[in-house]
Structure formats: C-alpha cells, structure tokens
C-alpha positions as CSV (number, residue, x, y, z in Angstrom):
1,M,18.7,14.3,-9.4
2,V,22.0,12.7,-8.4
3,W,21.8,9.4,-6.5
4,D,23.4,9.8,-3.0
5,M,25.4,6.7,-2.3
6,E,26.3,7.8,1.3
7,F,22.6,8.1,2.1
8,T,21.9,4.8,0.5
9,R,24.5,3.1,2.7
10,L,22.8,4.7,5.7
11,L,19.4,3.8,4.5
12,L,19.8,0.1,3.6
13,P,20.1,-1.4,7.2
14,A,17.0,0.5,8.2
15,L,15.1,-0.7,5.1
16,L,16.2,-4.3,5.8
17,T,14.7,-4.0,9.3
18,G,11.5,-2.6,7.7
19,L,11.5,-5.5,5.2
20,W,11.7,-8.0,8.0
21,V,8.6,-6.4,9.6
22,T,6.9,-6.5,6.2
23,V,7.7,-10.2,5.8
24,Q,6.3,-10.9,9.3
25,A,3.1,-9.1,8.5
26,T,2.8,-10.9,5.2
27,V,3.5,-14.4,6.3
28,L,1.5,-14.3,9.5
29,G,-1.4,-12.4,8.0
30,Y,-1.5,-14.8,5.1
31,A,-1.4,-17.8,7.4
32,L,-4.4,-16.3,9.3
33,A,-6.2,-15.6,6.0
34,L,-5.7,-19.2,4.8
35,S,-6.9,-20.9,8.0
36,L,-9.8,-18.5,8.7
37,G,-10.8,-18.5,5.0
38,L,-11.1,-22.3,5.1
39,V,-13.3,-22.2,8.2
40,I,-15.5,-19.5,6.6
41,A,-15.9,-21.6,3.4
42,I,-17.0,-24.6,5.3
43,V,-19.4,-22.7,7.6
44,R,-20.9,-21.0,4.6
45,R,-22.4,-24.4,3.7
46,I,-24.5,-24.4,6.9
47,K,-27.8,-22.7,6.0
48,V,-28.7,-20.3,8.7
49,V,-25.2,-19.7,10.1
50,G,-23.9,-19.5,6.6
51,A,-26.2,-16.7,5.7
52,I,-25.0,-14.6,8.7
53,V,-21.4,-15.4,7.9
54,F,-22.0,-14.3,4.3
55,V,-23.3,-10.9,5.3
56,V,-20.3,-10.3,7.7
57,T,-17.7,-11.4,5.1
58,E,-19.3,-9.2,2.4
59,F,-19.2,-6.2,4.7
60,I,-15.5,-6.9,5.5
61,R,-14.6,-7.5,1.9
62,T,-16.3,-4.4,0.6
63,T,-14.9,-2.1,3.2
64,P,-11.4,-0.6,2.5
65,V,-8.7,-2.3,4.4
66,L,-7.1,1.0,5.3
67,V,-10.4,2.1,7.0
68,Q,-10.4,-1.2,8.9
69,L,-6.8,-0.8,10.1
70,V,-7.4,2.7,11.4
71,F,-10.7,1.8,13.0
72,I,-9.5,-1.2,14.8
73,F,-6.3,0.6,15.8
74,S,-8.4,3.4,17.3
75,L,-10.5,1.0,19.3
76,S,-7.5,-0.7,20.7
77,A,-5.6,2.5,21.5
78,L,-5.9,1.9,25.3
79,S,-4.8,-1.7,25.1
80,N,-1.3,-3.2,25.1
81,V,-1.7,-4.8,21.7
82,S,1.1,-3.8,19.4
83,P,0.3,-2.1,16.1
84,L,2.0,-4.9,14.2
85,T,-0.3,-7.5,15.8
86,I,-3.3,-5.4,14.9
87,G,-2.1,-5.1,11.4
88,I,-1.5,-8.8,11.0
89,V,-5.0,-9.6,12.4
90,V,-6.8,-7.0,10.2
91,L,-5.0,-8.0,7.1
92,G,-5.5,-11.7,7.8
93,V,-9.2,-11.3,8.5
94,H,-9.7,-9.0,5.5
95,Y,-8.0,-11.4,3.1
96,S,-9.8,-14.4,4.7
97,T,-12.9,-13.2,3.0
98,Y,-11.2,-13.6,-0.4
99,T,-9.5,-16.9,0.3
100,A,-12.9,-18.2,1.6
101,E,-14.4,-17.6,-1.9
102,V,-11.4,-19.4,-3.5
103,Y,-11.9,-22.3,-1.2
104,R,-15.6,-22.3,-1.8
105,S,-15.1,-22.5,-5.6
106,G,-12.7,-25.4,-5.1
107,I,-15.2,-27.2,-2.8
108,E,-18.0,-26.7,-5.2
109,G,-15.8,-28.1,-8.0
110,V,-15.5,-31.5,-6.3
111,A,-17.5,-34.0,-8.3
112,K,-20.9,-34.8,-6.9
113,G,-20.1,-38.5,-7.1
114,Q,-17.3,-38.0,-4.5
115,W,-19.8,-36.7,-2.0
116,E,-22.3,-39.5,-2.8
117,A,-19.5,-42.2,-2.5
118,S,-18.5,-40.8,0.9
119,R,-22.1,-41.0,2.1
120,A,-22.5,-44.5,0.7
121,L,-19.4,-45.6,2.7
122,S,-20.9,-43.9,5.8
123,L,-17.7,-41.9,6.4
124,P,-17.9,-39.5,9.3
125,P,-17.9,-35.7,8.4
126,H,-14.3,-35.2,9.4
127,R,-13.2,-38.0,7.1
128,V,-15.3,-36.7,4.2
129,W,-13.7,-33.3,4.5
130,G,-10.2,-34.3,5.5
131,A,-9.7,-37.3,3.3
132,V,-12.0,-36.7,0.3
133,V,-13.1,-33.1,-0.3
134,L,-10.4,-30.8,0.9
135,P,-7.4,-32.6,-0.7
136,Q,-9.1,-32.3,-4.1
137,A,-10.5,-28.8,-3.6
138,I,-7.3,-27.2,-2.3
139,R,-5.2,-28.7,-5.0
140,K,-7.3,-26.9,-7.6
141,V,-7.1,-23.5,-6.0
142,I,-3.4,-23.3,-5.0
143,P,-2.6,-20.8,-7.8
144,A,-5.5,-18.6,-6.9
145,L,-4.5,-18.6,-3.2
146,G,-1.0,-17.7,-4.2
147,N,-2.3,-14.5,-6.0
148,Y,-3.7,-13.3,-2.7
149,L,-0.3,-13.8,-1.0
150,I,1.2,-11.3,-3.5
151,A,-1.8,-8.9,-3.0
152,L,-1.4,-9.0,0.8
153,F,2.3,-8.3,0.5
154,K,1.6,-5.3,-1.7
155,D,-1.0,-4.0,0.9
156,T,1.5,-4.1,3.8
157,P,2.5,-0.4,3.2
158,L,-0.9,0.5,4.5
159,L,0.3,-0.4,7.9
160,F,2.1,2.9,8.0
161,A,-1.3,4.4,8.9
162,I,-1.1,2.7,12.3
163,S,2.6,3.3,13.0
164,V,4.0,-0.1,12.0
165,P,7.6,0.4,11.1
166,E,7.5,-1.5,7.8
167,M,9.5,-0.5,4.7
168,L,7.4,2.5,3.6
169,S,7.3,3.9,7.1
170,V,11.1,3.6,7.5
171,A,11.7,5.1,4.1
172,K,9.3,8.0,4.8
173,G,10.9,8.7,8.2
174,M,14.5,8.6,7.0
175,G,13.7,10.5,3.8
176,G,12.2,13.3,6.0
177,D,15.1,13.3,8.4
178,H,17.6,13.7,5.5
179,F,15.4,15.5,3.0
180,R,16.1,12.6,0.5
181,Y,12.9,10.9,-0.6
182,F,14.1,9.8,-4.0
183,E,16.5,7.1,-2.9
184,A,14.3,6.0,-0.1
185,F,11.1,5.4,-2.1
186,T,13.1,4.0,-5.1
187,L,14.7,1.4,-2.9
188,V,11.3,0.5,-1.4
189,G,9.8,0.1,-4.9
190,A,12.8,-2.1,-5.9
191,A,12.4,-4.3,-2.9
192,F,8.7,-4.9,-3.6
193,L,9.6,-5.8,-7.2
194,L,12.4,-8.2,-6.2
195,V,9.9,-10.1,-4.0
196,A,6.7,-9.8,-6.0
197,V,8.0,-10.5,-9.5
198,P,9.6,-13.9,-8.7
199,S,6.5,-14.8,-6.7
200,A,4.3,-14.0,-9.6
201,V,6.5,-16.2,-11.9
202,V,6.2,-19.1,-9.5
203,I,2.4,-18.7,-9.3
204,R,2.1,-18.7,-13.1
205,R,4.1,-21.9,-13.3
206,L,1.7,-23.4,-10.7
207,E,-1.3,-22.3,-12.7
208,R,0.1,-24.1,-15.8
209,R,1.0,-27.2,-13.8
210,Y,-2.4,-27.6,-12.1
211,A,-4.3,-26.6,-15.2
212,A,-2.7,-29.6,-16.9
213,V,-3.8,-32.0,-14.2
C-alpha cells in the first residue's frame, strides 16, 4: 500500500483537533481520578462507611469501562450533558478506584510511630492527614499514580462509543469518507506512541528516584 501524502495533509489538522479532545479527556479525567481516589482511600478507613465504599468501588473496578461509558451515556441521552463531559466523569470515576488502592498502600506504608506521635501531640485530624500522613504517603506512590495516567490516556479511544470526537473517532470518520484507513490509523498509533513512550520514560525515572529515597 502506497502512503498518500495528499490525504495525510488533509488528515493532520483534524487529527490534531482530535488529539486536543483526547488530551482534555485525559487531563481532566485523571485530575478527577486523583482527587476522588484520595477521598475514597481516606473514607475506606472508616469502618461501616468504608465497607460500603469498598463494595461500590470493587463493582466499578471490575466492570468494563466501555460498558460504563455506554450505560451512563444511555441514561443521560435526554439531558444536555455533552458526551465529552460524560466520558471525563466516567473515566475519572473508573480510574479513581485504582488510584484509591495506590493511595491506600501509601497510607498504610506510613510508619506506625508517625500516627502515634501525632496522637501524642494532640494534633487535629486535618493536621495529621495534611501535615504528617499524606505528604509521606503520596511521595511514595507518585510513580504508581503516573502509570495510571498512561493507562487512562490509552483508554480514551473508548470514547468513540459515545460519539466523542477524539483521535480514533476522527481517524475512523475521515478514513471512511476517503476510503483510506491505513494512513489514518497509522497516524493515530504514532500519536499515542509519541505521548505514551516519553511519559513511560519519565515514570521509570521517578520510580528509580523515589526507590532510592
């Protein structure tokens, strides 16, 4: 198959627009996953409420994210919520169940003496968490959290199922219009590699750096 440069020049601007949508979904979804995951990890330490939250998060985590996207999109079909917003929320909530486990491992890794010293100093709960526990816990799990950023980025093509114009949707649409899927899907794959590979290298360096601390 011969590469069509004319089609490539036509395709690139549209793919860049799709890439921008992909970046928005990734960044905003990841921000939601980080913040909600931290809340879940803390609430999980409350006995009765924590048990309920555990059941809910396990259900979300073990259900395919594609099924969640289509289900929530179907429920909101009569609302004015944009598909991109739905995609961001669903991806964020889904990945919050993973980041919550990462946070939980970091929190449990804080030395018992740190908790005891905080109680001995009669620090209020918000000071214990904000000044003692979380700074130590989050520092340890930064590389693991970074891995989920890459995973979420690679899951954004699933948004095509709810009509979000991300890169794969744009490539599929233009490929169908011009009967040229080879260039379209190749460029999408290259774009994901150009973003994911450098990100993975950075995360590996973070792992080595924090492993030495």
